[in-house]
N, C-alpha and C positions, 0 to 999 in steps of 0.2 A: 152444352151439355145431356141437355135433352136428344143432341144432337146425337151424339154416344149410347145414348142408352136405346135408344132410337135402332141406329147400323148394328150395337151389340146382339139385341133378339131376332132382326133380320139375319144378321147370319149366324144364331141360334137358330131358328126357325128355318133358315136352308139349311145346313146340315142336320138335322133332322131326319126331313123332308129329303132330300137325300138321299136316305136310310132308311124313310118308311113308305114311300112313293114307288108302288111295282106293277101298278095299272094308270091310262089311261084318267078314269076317278080318280085316283088319289092323288095325280099330280094335280089333279083340280081342289081339288078339297084343299088342299095343303097351300093353294097361291090364296083361295080364297082365308084360309083362315092368316095366310100373313097380309091381305088383307086388311084382315081386322084388325090383326093385330098390333100396322102401322094407326089404323083409323082408332081404336082406342090408346094409343101410345099419342094422339095428337088430339085425344080429349072429342073425338067425333063424335062417340058413339054418347047418347042421354043418360 
């Protein structure tokens, strides 16, 4: 169940990122946001 939620979250973020990143800096921020979201979903952030 958690894997499905994480997958859905990643797909949603990637979809938004594909529309939102217009520069290399924007791509870096989007990739960082995906990493943060995965870490949060996995319980990595205290």
